[in-house]
N, C-alpha and C positions, 0 to 999 in steps of 0.2 A: 735612336741613340740616347742614352741616359746622360744627364749633366755630370761633369767630372767630379762634382762634390757630392754625388749621391752616395749614401752609406747603406750597406746591406746589414741586416740583423735577422735574428731568429724569426721575427714576426713577418717581415716582408718576404723572406725566403719561404716561410710556411705558406703565406698567401699564394705565392707563385706555384708552389707544389699543389695546393688545393685547387686553384683555378687561375689560369693565365689571365683571363679577362678581369678578375678581381684585382690582380696586381696592377694591371694597366689603368683601370678606373681609379684606384686608390692612390697610386704612387706616381703615375705618369700624367694623367689628366687631373689629378687632385680633386676628383668629383666628390662633393658632399651630398649624400643621399640619405635622408633621415628615416630609413626603415628600422624598425625595432628588430634586434637580433634574436631575442628569445623572450618567452613569457614564463611566469608573470613578471611584468616589467618592474614593479616596485620592489619585489623580492630580489630580482637580479641587481637592481641599482643599489639596494641596501648591502648586499653581499660584496659588491665591488668596493663600496665605500668602506666597509669593515676591513676588507683585505688591504686596502691602501693605508688605513689607520694602523693596522697591525704591523705592516712593514715599517711605518714611521716609528712606532713604539720600539721595535727591535733595534732600529738604527739609533734611536736615542739611548737605549740601554747600553749598547755596545760602544757608544761614544762617551759614556760616563755619566749620563743623567741619573740621579738617584732613583732607586726603585720606588720609593714612596711618592715621589713627584709624578712618576709615570702612572702608578696605580690611581692616584687622585684624579686623573683625567679620564678614567674609564667609567662610562655611564651606560654600558650595554652588557647584558648577561652573557651573551655569546662571546663577546670580545674579552670579557673578564675570564671566562673559561679558557679561551685560547692563551691568554696571558699567563694564567696559572700553569698551564701545560708547558709554556715556553720557559718559565722560571724553573721548572723541574727537569727541563731538557739537559742532558749531560753534554754540555758544550764546553770543551776544554780548549781555552785559548792561551794557556801558559806556554811560554817559550816559543810563541808563534807571532809572525807578522801577519796582520789581518787588515783587510779593506772591507768597508761596509757601504752598500749601495754605490759601488764604484763602477764607472763606465770606462771600458778599455776598448780601444780600436787597434786593429792591425791592418797592414796593407795586404791586398789580395786581388790579383787580376786587374790591376790599374784602378781599383776602388778601395774602399775601406770596409772591413767586416767588424761589427761592433757587438759587444755583449755588456749588459749591465748586471753585475753580480750582487745578489743580496748580501752574501758574505763569502769572502775569498781569503783562505788562510794558507800560509807557507811556514813549515817548521824548519828547524835547523838543518835537516837533511834534504831540504827542498822538496818535501812531499807537499802536494797541493790538494786541499779540500775545497770544493765548490758547494756551498749550501744555497738551496733555493726554497723559500717558504711558499707553500701552496695552500691557500685557504679554501680548498675544495670541500664540498658538503657530502661527498661519497668517498668510500675507501679507495686508495690508489690502486691502479691496475698496472703492474710492472710493464707489460708489453706495450701499453699505450704511452707510457713515459719513454720507453726506449724508442718509440716511433716519432717522438716529438723532435722537430728540427732543433729546438733548444738543447736537447741532449747531445746533439752533434756539434752545434756552434760553440757552446760554452767551453767544453774541454779543449776544443781546437784553438780557440782564442787564448785560453790559459797557457797552452804549450807554446804557441807562437809568440806570446808576449813575455814568456818566463825569463828570458835572458835579460831583458830590460828591468824586470821586477826584482831579480835576484842579483843583478850586476855580476853575472857569471855566465857559464855555459847554459844553453837551453835545457830545461828540465825534460827528462824522458817522459813520453806519454804514459808509461806504466806507473809513474809516480803521481798521476792525477786521478782523483775520484770525485764524482758528483753525487751529492746527497739531496734528495727531495724530502723535505720534512713538512708534515701536515699538523697544524695545531689542533685540528678537530680529531685527528687520529695519531696522537703522539707516539704510539708504539709501532706505527706502520711506515716508518721511514723507508725509502727505497734508495739503495746505494748502487751506483753504476760505476764499475771499474772502466779503465781506458787502456788502450794498447797502441803500439806503433802502427799496426795495420789499420785500426780505426782512424787514426790521425791521418795517414796517407790517403785512405779512401775518402775521408771527409774533405780534405784539401782539394783533391781532384774533382770531387762532386761539386763543391762550391764554385770552383774555378769554371767548370763546364757550364754550370747554371748561369753564372754571372755573364760569361761570354755569350751564351745563348740569348739572354735577355737583352744584352746590349746590341745584338744584331737585328732584333725585331723592330719593325717600323709600322706604326698605325694600329688602331684598335683591332682590326680584323686579323692581324698577325698574332693576337692574343685571344685564342678561342675560349668560349665558355666551357666549363667542366662538363663532362658527360655524366658525372655522378651527381644527380640532382638532389641527393640527400644533403650535400654540402650547401645547397642553395637555401635550405630552410633556416640557416643561421647566418646568412649573409645579408648585410645591409643593402646590397645592390640588387636583391632578387626581383623586386618589382620593376626596377629600371631595365633588367635583362629579360623581363617577361617570364620569370620563373616563380610567380606566385606573390601574394600579398600578405599571407599569414605567417607570422614568425614561428619558429619551432618552440617546443616546450622547454622549460628549464630543466632538462634531463641531462646530467653530465655524461651518462653512458652514451648518449646519442650525439652530444656536441662534437663538432669537428675539432681537430687538434689545435687549430688557432682559435682563440676565443676573445670575447670582448674584454676580458680581464687582463690581457697582455698590455704591458706598459709602453707608453711612448718613450722616445729617446731624445734627450737633450744632449747633443753631441759636442764634445770638445776634443779636438785632435792635437792638442799641443804636445802631448807626451810621447805618443807611439807612432 
């Protein structure tokens, strides 16, 4: 049984989908196992740091920090290129309410489901756009993004929380769109529409998964994945006897959950 204050999010749901055992080791046992997730390590660490810095810069910009102040803090050629691309991005926030780096949680199956939005906008007609900045080094593949748990969790949370956000009736799922934007590939944004059937399917799927997880007891009730390719990028692979060598830093081969996913600092006061 999970603690009653356990919060589900796109990362831990993705971990459970990838490997039951990984979920148990990481979120139930809280095991720290210092295996490297991918090679080359220094490149991976640098890209993660640049990605976090880029997110912070966007947050500063949308919060009103002057552009020249932000530019003055850039000391990396790649980050500078990303920032030029963002400044050229046609982001229209006029007549919209927007939230930046906002964490929203909603109740589901006796727990909370949480999403942290890079940018969340609502216009006067209650159309919702969810923007997510992806600092990937390879062009986006639409089918991979569609398969991400994030692409299911974020629109669902947006609809479920919309009544509280708009102080009116809930927003219809068809009024929600998710946009993945890539500063390395600014012309290759991927837009995902949403529908009532997707919303209902996601809600049932999340509920079933949460209920299943909450009935499992003990490590052996959470078996290792049979897809050993997922183990190459898992920090627990040596613990599980699935090898000692990390996978290469190849985004086409990386599992859907990755080391770049953000941690959640959760506050449940609002929803």
